[in-house]
C-alpha positions in Angstrom: 0.0 0.0 0.0 1.3 3.5 -0.8 2.1 5.8 2.1 1.9 9.5 2.3 5.7 9.6 1.7 5.2 8.2 -1.8 3.7 11.4 -3.2 6.9 11.7 -5.3 6.4 8.2 -6.8 7.9 8.2 -10.4 6.8 6.3 -13.4 9.3 5.1 -16.0 9.6 7.0 -19.2 10.0 4.8 -22.3 10.7 5.8 -25.9 7.5 5.4 -27.9 7.6 3.2 -31.0 6.0 6.2 -32.9 9.4 8.0 -32.6 10.9 5.6 -35.1 7.8 4.9 -37.3 8.1 5.7 -41.0 4.6 7.3 -40.8 2.5 8.1 -37.7 0.1 5.4 -36.5 -3.5 6.3 -36.0 -5.0 5.5 -32.6 -8.7 5.5 -31.9 -8.3 7.8 -28.8 -5.5 9.8 -27.2 -6.1 11.1 -23.6 -4.0 14.0 -22.5 -3.5 14.3 -18.7 -3.0 11.6 -16.1 -4.9 13.2 -13.3 -8.0 11.4 -11.9 -10.2 12.5 -14.8 -7.7 11.4 -17.6 -6.9 8.2 -15.9 -10.6 7.4 -15.4 -11.4 8.1 -19.1 -8.4 6.0 -20.3 -9.2 3.0 -18.1 -12.9 3.1 -19.0 -12.1 3.1 -22.7 -9.5 0.4 -22.4 -11.9 -1.8 -20.5 -14.4 -1.4 -23.3 -11.8 -2.6 -25.8 -10.8 0.8 -27.3 -7.1 1.1 -28.0 -6.1 4.2 -26.1 -2.9 6.2 -25.5 -2.5 8.3 -22.3 0.1 11.0 -22.4 1.2 13.3 -19.5 3.9 15.9 -19.3 5.0 14.7 -15.9 6.2 11.3 -14.5 4.9 11.7 -10.9 1.7 11.8 -8.9 0.3 15.2 -7.9 1.9 16.8 -4.9 -0.1 17.6 -1.8 -3.5 16.2 -0.9 -5.4 18.6 -3.4 -8.8 17.0 -4.0 -9.7 14.9 -1.0 -13.5 14.4 -1.0 -14.7 11.7 -3.4 -18.5 11.3 -3.6 -20.6 8.1 -3.7 -21.2 8.4 -7.4 -17.4 8.7 -8.1 -16.8 5.6 -5.9 -19.4 3.7 -8.0 -17.5 4.6 -11.2 -14.2 3.5 -9.6 -15.9 0.2 -8.6 -16.7 -0.3 -12.3 -13.1 0.4 -13.2 -11.8 -2.2 -10.7 -10.3 0.0 -8.0 -13.1 1.2 -5.9 -12.5 -1.3 -3.1 -8.9 0.0 -2.6 -10.2 3.6 -2.4 -12.7 2.6 0.3 -10.2 0.5 2.3 -7.7 3.4 2.4 -10.1 6.3 2.6 -12.0 7.8 5.6 -15.7 7.2 5.0 -18.2 9.8 6.2 -21.9 10.8 5.9 -22.3 13.4 8.6 -21.5 17.1 8.5 -21.8 19.8 11.3 -22.2 23.5 10.9 -21.0 25.9 13.7 -21.6 29.6 14.3 -18.8 30.9 16.5 -18.4 28.2 19.1 -22.0 26.9 18.9 -23.3 23.9 17.0 -26.0 25.2 14.6 -27.2 21.9 13.1 -26.1 18.5 11.9 -26.9 16.9 8.5 -26.6 13.3 7.2 -25.9 13.0 3.4 -27.0 9.3 3.3 -29.6 8.7 6.0 -31.1 5.6 4.3 -29.5 2.2 4.4 -29.1 -0.2 1.5 -26.1 1.3 -0.3 -22.7 -0.3 -1.0 -20.8 3.0 -0.7 -20.9 5.9 1.8 -21.9 9.4 0.8 -18.2 10.4 0.7 -14.7 9.2 1.5 -11.8 11.5 2.2 -8.7 10.3 0.4 -5.7 12.4 -0.8 -5.5 12.9 -4.5 -2.1 11.2 -4.8 -3.6 8.0 -3.5 -6.4 8.2 -6.0 -4.0 8.8 -8.8 -1.7 6.0 -7.6 -4.5 3.4 -7.5 -5.9 4.5 -10.9 -2.4 4.5 -12.5 -1.7 1.0 -11.2 -5.0 -0.1 -12.7 -4.2 1.6 -15.9 -0.9 -0.2 -16.3 -2.8 -3.5 -16.1 -4.8 -2.7 -19.2 -4.0 -4.4 -22.4 -5.5 -1.7 -24.6 -3.8 1.2 -22.9 -0.4 2.7 -23.5 0.9 5.0 -20.7 3.4 7.6 -22.0 5.1 9.8 -19.3 7.3 12.9 -19.8 5.3 13.5 -23.0 4.2 17.1 -23.4 1.7 18.2 -26.1 3.2 21.2 -27.8 1.0 21.4 -30.9 -2.3 20.3 -32.3 -3.5 20.2 -35.9 -7.1 19.2 -36.8 -7.9 17.3 -40.0 -11.1 15.9 -41.3 -10.5 12.3 -40.2 -8.0 12.7 -37.3 -6.1 15.0 -35.0 -2.3 15.2 -35.1 -0.5 16.1 -31.9 3.1 17.2 -31.6 4.5 15.4 -28.5 7.8 16.5 -26.9 9.7 13.9 -24.9 13.3 13.5 -23.6 14.0 11.8 -27.0 12.7 14.7 -29.0 9.4 15.5 -30.7 7.2 13.1 -32.6 3.7 13.2 -34.2 0.9 11.3 -32.6 -2.4 10.8 -34.5 -5.8 10.0 -33.0 -9.4 9.7 -34.3 -10.4 11.5 -31.1 -8.6 13.4 -28.4 -9.7 13.8 -24.8 -8.2 16.9 -23.2 -8.0 16.2 -19.4 -5.0 18.4 -18.8 -6.3 20.7 -16.1 -7.2 24.3 -15.6 -4.1 25.5 -17.5 -4.9 23.2 -20.4 -2.2 23.1 -23.1 -4.7 21.8 -25.5 -7.1 24.7 -25.0 -4.2 27.1 -25.5 -3.0 25.3 -28.7 -6.5 25.7 -30.1 -6.9 29.4 -29.0 -9.8 28.6 -26.7 -10.7 30.0 -23.3 -13.0 29.6 -20.3 -15.3 32.3 -19.1 -16.7 33.0 -15.7 -16.1 34.7 -12.3 -13.0 34.9 -10.2 -13.6 35.4 -6.4 -11.6 37.9 -4.5 -10.8 35.9 -1.5 -7.9 33.7 -0.4 -7.9 30.5 1.6 -5.1 28.6 3.3 -4.9 24.8 3.1 -3.0 23.2 5.9 -2.6 19.4 5.9 -1.7 18.7 9.5 -0.4 15.3 10.8 -1.7 14.6 14.3 -3.7 12.3 16.5 -6.9 14.1 17.3 -10.2 13.1 19.0 -12.4 14.6 16.3 -14.8 12.2 14.6 -14.8 11.4 10.9 -17.2 14.2 10.0 -17.2 17.4 8.0 -17.0 20.4 10.4 -17.5 23.9 9.1 -17.3 27.0 11.3 -18.6 30.5 10.6 -16.8 33.2 12.6 -15.2 30.9 15.1 -13.5 32.4 18.2 -10.1 31.0 17.0 -10.4 32.7 13.6 -12.7 35.7 14.0 -14.8 37.1 11.1 -13.7 34.3 8.8 -14.6 30.6 8.2 -12.8 27.3 8.8 -13.3 23.8 7.4 -12.0 20.6 9.0 -11.7 17.1 7.4 -10.0 13.9 8.5 -7.8 12.1 5.9 -5.9 8.8 6.1 -2.5 8.5 7.8 -3.6 10.7 10.7 -3.6 13.7 8.4 -6.3 16.5 8.8 -7.2 19.0 6.2 -7.9 22.5 7.7 -9.0 25.3 5.4 -8.7 28.9 6.8 -10.4 31.8 5.1 -7.8 34.6 4.9 -9.5 37.5 2.9 -8.4 39.1 -0.3 -5.7 41.3 1.3 -3.7 38.4 2.6 -0.2 37.9 1.3 -0.2 34.5 -0.3 3.6 34.0 0.1 3.8 35.1 3.7 0.7 33.1 4.7 2.4 29.9 3.6 5.3 30.3 6.0 5.3 28.0 9.1 5.5 31.0 11.5 2.1 32.1 10.1 0.4 28.7 9.8 1.4 27.2 13.1 -0.3 29.8 15.3 -3.5 29.5 13.3 -3.5 25.7 13.8 -2.8 26.1 17.5 -5.6 28.5 17.9 -7.9 25.7 16.7 -6.3 22.8 18.5 -4.9 24.4 21.6 -1.4 25.5 22.5 -0.4 22.1 23.8 -1.4 20.2 20.6 1.3 18.2 18.9 1.3 18.2 15.1 3.4 18.4 12.0 2.7 20.4 8.9 2.6 18.1 5.9 1.5 20.4 3.1 0.5 24.1 2.9 -1.0 26.0 0.1 -2.8 29.3 -0.4 -5.4 29.5 -3.2 -7.9 31.7 -4.9 -10.6 30.2 -7.1 -12.9 30.8 -10.1 -16.2 29.5 -11.3 -15.9 29.2 -15.1 -16.3 27.0 -18.1 -15.7 26.7 -21.8 -18.5 27.7 -24.1 -18.5 24.2 -25.6 -16.9 21.0 -24.4 -16.7 19.5 -27.9 -14.6 21.0 -30.7 -14.9 18.4 -33.5 -12.6 15.5 -32.7 -11.3 17.2 -29.5 -13.4 16.8 -26.3 -12.6 18.7 -23.1 -13.2 17.2 -19.6 -12.6 18.0 -16.0 -10.8 21.2 -15.1 -9.8 21.7 -18.7 -13.5 22.3 -19.5 -14.8 23.8 -16.3 -13.7 25.0 -12.9 -15.5 25.6 -9.6 -14.7 26.8 -6.1 -13.7 23.9 -3.7 -16.8 24.3 -1.6 -19.0 21.3 -2.2 -16.3 19.0 -3.6 -17.5 19.4 -7.1 -14.3 19.6 -9.1 -12.8 16.1 -9.2 -16.2 14.5 -8.8 -17.8 16.3 -11.7 -14.6 15.6 -13.8 -14.9 11.8 -13.2 -18.6 12.0 -14.2 -17.5 13.8 -17.4 -15.3 10.8 -18.2 -18.0 8.4 -17.2 -20.4 10.1 -19.7 -17.9 10.3 -22.5 -16.2 6.9 -22.6 -19.2 4.7 -23.7 -20.2 7.2 -26.3 -16.7 7.3 -27.8 -16.6 3.5 -27.9 -19.9 3.4 -29.9 -18.7 6.1 -32.3 -15.2 4.7 -32.8 -16.7 1.2 -33.4 -19.2 2.6 -35.9 -22.2 1.7 -33.7 -23.3 5.3 -33.3 -22.9 8.5 -35.4 -20.5 11.3 -34.2 -23.6 13.3 -33.2 -23.7 11.1 -30.1 -20.6 13.1 -28.9 -22.7 16.3 -29.1 -24.8 14.9 -26.3 -21.6 14.5 -24.2 -21.1 18.2 -24.6 -24.8 19.2 -23.9 -25.2 16.9 -20.9 -22.0 17.8 -19.2 -22.3 21.5 -20.0 -25.6 21.3 -18.2 -23.9 19.6 -15.3 -21.2 22.2 -15.2 -23.7 25.0 -15.1 -25.5 23.3 -12.2 -22.1 22.8 -10.3 -21.1 26.4 -11.0 -24.4 27.7 -9.7 -24.2 25.7 -6.5 -20.5 26.6 -6.0 -21.1 30.3 -6.7 -24.0 30.4 -4.2 -21.9 28.7 -1.6 -18.9 31.0 -2.1 -21.2 34.1 -1.8 -22.7 32.8 1.4 -19.3 31.9 3.0 -17.6 35.1 1.9 -20.1 37.9 2.1 -18.8 41.1 0.5 -21.1 43.7 2.1 -22.4 44.4 5.6 -25.9 43.7 4.5 -25.1 40.2 3.0 -23.1 39.4 6.2 -26.1 40.4 8.4 -28.4 38.2 6.3 -26.0 35.3 6.6 -25.5 35.6 10.3 -29.3 35.9 10.9 -29.9 32.8 8.8 -27.3 30.9 10.8 -28.8 31.9 14.1 -32.3 30.8 12.9 -31.0 27.5 11.6 -30.5 26.1 15.1 -34.2 26.0 15.8 -35.9 26.5 12.4 -35.5 23.7 9.8 -36.5 26.1 7.0 -33.4 28.2 7.7 -31.1 25.2 7.4 -32.1 25.0 3.7 -30.7 28.5 3.2 -27.4 27.9 5.0 -24.7 27.1 2.5 -21.3 25.9 3.6 -20.9 24.1 0.3 -23.8 22.0 -1.1 -22.0 18.8 -1.5 -21.6 17.0 -4.9 -24.4 14.8 -6.2 -24.8 13.5 -9.8 -26.8 15.8 -12.1 -30.2 14.5 -13.2 -30.1 14.7 -17.0 -33.9 15.5 -17.3 -33.7 17.3 -20.6 -31.3 14.9 -22.4 -32.3 14.1 -25.9 -31.2 10.5 -25.2 -34.1 10.0 -22.8 -37.4 8.4 -23.9 -40.2 10.2 -22.1 -42.6 8.1 -20.0 -45.8 6.9 -21.7 -48.8 9.0 -20.7 -50.5 5.9 -19.2 -47.3 4.8 -17.3 -47.4 6.6 -13.9 -44.4 6.3 -11.6 -43.8 7.5 -8.1 -40.1 7.4 -7.5 -36.8 9.2 -8.1 -35.7 6.9 -10.9 -36.9 9.3 -13.6 -35.2 9.2 -17.1 -31.9 11.0 -16.8 -31.1 10.0 -13.2 -28.3 7.7 -12.0 -29.5 4.2 -11.1 -29.8 3.6 -7.4 -28.2 0.8 -5.4 -29.6 -1.9 -3.1 -28.6 -5.2 -1.5 -29.4 -8.3 -3.6 -28.5 -11.9 -4.0 -27.0 -13.3 -7.3 -26.8 -17.1 -7.5 -27.5 -17.3 -3.8 -24.6 -14.9 -2.9 -24.9 -11.5 -1.3 -24.2 -8.7 -3.9 -25.1 -5.1 -4.7 -27.5 -4.2 -7.4 -25.6 -1.4 -9.0 -22.5 -3.5 -9.6 -24.6 -5.8 -11.9 -25.2 -2.9 -14.3 -23.2 -0.6 -16.5 -19.9 -1.1 -18.3 -19.9 -1.4 -22.1 -23.5 -2.4 -22.6 -27.0 -1.1 -22.0 -28.9 -2.9 -19.2 -32.5 -3.9 -19.1 -34.2 -4.4 -15.7 -37.4 -6.6 -15.7 -39.4 -6.9 -12.5 -40.9 -10.4 -12.5 -44.2 -10.8 -10.7 -44.9 -13.7 -8.3 -47.4 -15.3 -10.7 -45.0 -15.2 -13.6 -42.8 -18.1 -14.7 -39.2 -16.9 -14.4 -37.8 -19.2 -17.1 -40.5 -18.1 -19.6 -39.7 -14.5 -18.8 -36.0 -15.2 -19.5 -36.8 -16.8 -22.8 -38.9 -13.9 -23.9 -36.3 -11.3 -22.7 -33.5 -13.1 -24.4 -34.6 -11.3 -27.6 -33.1 -8.1 -26.2 -29.7 -9.7 -25.9 -29.7 -10.3 -29.7 -30.3 -6.8 -30.8 -27.7 -5.0 -33.0 -26.7 -3.3 -29.7 -27.2 -6.2 -27.2 -28.9 -5.4 -23.9 -27.8 -7.2 -20.8 -31.0 -8.3 -19.0 -31.5 -8.4 -15.2 -34.7 -10.2 -14.0 -35.6 -9.0 -10.5 -37.5 -11.6 -8.4 -38.8 -11.3 -4.9 -37.2 -13.0 -1.9 -37.8 -16.8 -1.9 -39.0 -17.1 -5.4 -38.4 -20.6 -6.7 -36.3 -21.0 -9.8 -36.6 -24.8 -10.1 -33.0 -24.9 -11.4 -33.9 -23.3 -14.7 -30.9 -22.4 -16.8 -30.8 -18.7 -18.0 -30.1 -17.8 -21.6 -26.8 -16.1 -22.2 -26.9 -12.4 -21.3 -29.8 -12.9 -18.8 -29.3 -12.8 -15.0 -31.7 -13.4 -12.2 -31.4 -11.1 -9.1 -33.1 -11.7 -5.8 -34.5 -8.6 -4.2 -33.8 -9.9 -0.7 -35.1 -6.8 1.3 -37.6 -5.5 -1.3 -35.5 -2.3 -1.6 -35.0 -2.6 -5.4 -38.8 -2.8 -6.0 -39.4 0.1 -3.7 -36.8 2.4 -5.1 -38.0 1.7 -8.7 -41.7 1.8 -7.8 -41.9 -1.5 -9.5 -45.0 -3.5 -10.4 -45.1 -6.9 -12.1 -43.9 -6.4 -15.6 -42.1 -3.0 -15.0 -39.1 -2.6 -17.3 -36.2 0.0 -17.0 -33.5 0.6 -19.6 -30.1 1.9 -18.3 -27.3 3.4 -20.3 -23.7 2.0 -19.9 -23.0 4.9 -17.5 -25.9 3.7 -15.3 -28.3 6.6 -16.1 -31.9 5.6 -16.6 -32.9 6.4 -20.2 -36.4 4.8 -20.4 -39.0 2.9 -18.4 -42.4 1.3 -19.0 -45.0 -0.5 -17.0 -45.2 -3.3 -19.6 -42.4 -4.6 -21.7 -42.6 -4.1 -25.5 -39.5 -5.2 -27.4 -40.2 -2.7 -30.2 -40.4 0.2 -27.7 -37.1 -0.9 -26.1 -35.4 -1.0 -29.6 -36.7 2.5 -30.3 -35.4 3.8 -27.0 -32.1 2.1 -27.6 -31.9 3.8 -31.0 -32.8 7.1 -29.4 -30.1 6.7 -26.7 -27.4 6.2 -29.3 -28.6 8.8 -31.8 -29.4 6.1 -34.3 -33.1 7.1 -34.4 
């Protein structure tokens, strides 16, 4: 297992065969940037059989903890990539947050109050661990080449491909790709090469990050103080990380000197004011930052697709940066596979742009509102904020107004053109509307405990059929097997109630029976006998019906792949 001392872990540079090729090879996809977003995209594509090259200008992991809060949805994506369990094992899981005004607890919130989910609302895990686990997984992939110390210095677009100029210790060589994913961060070299820019708002405030190594009695919760006695007129955020490391964010104000504030003689007194003069601790990493909320006008530029911080940026309040970037990659990978393989037209990639631009706008809105609440810029706005905080202790309505950073949740893609609207006669009463991410629940598969969500997604669409107690499961399976033979095969899950007898019936290929052991699946999907849901490869619901009709499923599948 990596340790916090391994943040300088280096990856071996190797001379690429393209250096010596008589003419440039053409790769289906090149991913630029080996941060969490680029690694996620590259692994996902490789798992789906797409030959991919990942290039990065560096040969090390990120320094400092940087992004530390990874949301439930991100962990579910990491599960599908084969490294979620490692993240959970190393990370600090948490669901509960507390908000303080001065030295008084205002209220407590629980981000995942219901049971029946495999993953917690969040884990805290330093970014260098996340990158390390993803990089190790990437290096196991047969369809993925990792090229370190490889800096993109030029980009030329052609009708059928994109040509990159890549600078390495052995000189410059051309690299061609049908499609390029730019995941090279907020200072994107790709964006600069193409003369593109992001637009938005920069906030005039500064925050100090102090990663402090210590043994402390604080619980594994998110604590946020407004105007605490140890840091008057400002805000403070506290998070626990692995290895006895604690993240402390101190608001400094716009006038603070970013160089001076990073010096130990400035940082240590601030930490002692929080912990007490007798506290024993070590400073592991310190940084001062400002932030912006901004995005590119469009995330797709022909054969070049922008993801993560290269496409959009938010303030750190709400943990929306890395989490939204991973969801970008999750949205894009399956669409690129279909387009590259000729199973969908390039227009499908336009829906990556429209869906994730919508998500970016939602994240920017929440992030901007949080920042405005945390850092009021006038006496009136501060008065409103403090009054709201005081009311929140006793008045639930006021708690909805308090904003210490509305934490990241997946965007519901309600207006996506890939959704098939509900039939007028099909009434549902649940959150699983077209456009939402599929929920989780405990189940049994072949008599063994399992989780529902982990039976879905990947490289194929998934159909979920709820089998009624009066139905013959084997007959249902035979009928549903037709969906597995469509031009784009659908994996079929048949959900049965606890204790339903199967009589040893063998299932057709591509059909799986799942036992809803606690009835949670049926409840969360508002399922009746015969209810059918269709999920995209990224586990978003794209259609649902009260009665299965193969022709309707085929039409929804065509719509969800822009083949209609």
